[in-house]
C-alpha positions as CSV (number, residue, x, y, z in Angstrom):
1,M,31.0,-29.0,29.4
2,S,28.6,-29.3,26.8
3,R,26.0,-27.1,25.9
4,W,23.7,-29.9,25.1
5,P,21.3,-31.0,28.0
6,S,19.9,-34.7,28.0
7,A,16.7,-35.0,26.8
8,K,14.2,-38.0,26.0
9,A,14.3,-39.5,22.4
10,K,10.6,-38.6,22.0
11,L,11.5,-34.7,22.6
12,V,14.1,-34.9,20.2
13,L,12.4,-36.6,17.5
14,A,9.5,-33.7,18.2
15,A,12.1,-31.1,17.5
16,L,13.4,-32.6,14.4
17,F,9.9,-32.8,12.9
18,R,9.5,-28.9,13.9
19,I,12.7,-28.0,12.0
20,G,11.4,-29.7,8.8
21,W,12.3,-33.2,9.1
22,V,9.5,-36.1,8.0
23,V,9.3,-39.7,8.3
24,K,10.4,-41.3,5.4
25,R,10.3,-45.0,6.1
26,Q,9.7,-46.9,9.5
27,S,10.5,-50.3,10.6
28,A,8.2,-52.3,13.2
29,G,11.1,-51.3,15.6
30,S,12.6,-47.9,16.6
31,H,14.4,-47.3,13.5
32,R,13.1,-44.4,11.5
33,V,14.6,-42.9,8.4
34,L,14.2,-39.1,8.3
35,A,14.3,-37.0,5.3
36,R,14.6,-33.2,5.0
37,P,15.1,-31.5,1.6
38,G,19.0,-30.6,1.3
39,W,20.2,-33.0,3.8
40,L,21.2,-36.6,3.6
41,D,18.5,-39.0,5.2
42,Y,19.3,-39.7,8.7
43,V,18.2,-43.1,10.8
44,F,16.8,-42.2,14.0
45,A,17.2,-45.4,16.1
46,F,15.9,-44.8,19.7
47,H,13.0,-45.6,21.4
48,D,10.7,-42.8,22.6
49,R,11.6,-43.3,26.2
50,N,15.2,-43.6,26.0
51,E,17.5,-40.7,27.4
52,I,19.8,-39.4,24.9
53,G,23.0,-37.8,26.2
54,P,24.7,-34.7,25.3
55,R,27.3,-36.4,23.3
56,M,24.8,-38.2,21.1
57,L,22.6,-35.1,20.9
58,A,25.8,-33.3,19.4
59,R,26.2,-35.9,17.0
60,I,22.5,-36.1,15.8
61,A,22.8,-31.9,15.4
62,K,25.9,-32.5,13.1
63,R,23.8,-34.4,10.6
64,T,20.2,-32.8,11.3
65,G,21.0,-29.2,11.9
66,L,19.3,-29.4,15.4
67,R,20.2,-26.8,17.9
68,P,20.1,-26.6,21.5
69,K,17.1,-23.8,21.4
70,D,14.9,-26.2,19.2
71,L,14.6,-28.6,22.0
């Protein structure tokens, strides 16, 4: 069983901001390019109301340093 819960994209994005990610570029749609010193840029491509499942959260965490306790 995954240690990640499901979460709304808006909450995941807020958690990324809390750990130091900032919006580098944003398009008219849902795509946002996030930047953090020492990390490669990450494209966050979810609408705010979308539910992000445990497997996708694990993938996001691998590329951004997000941890379950950050949510």
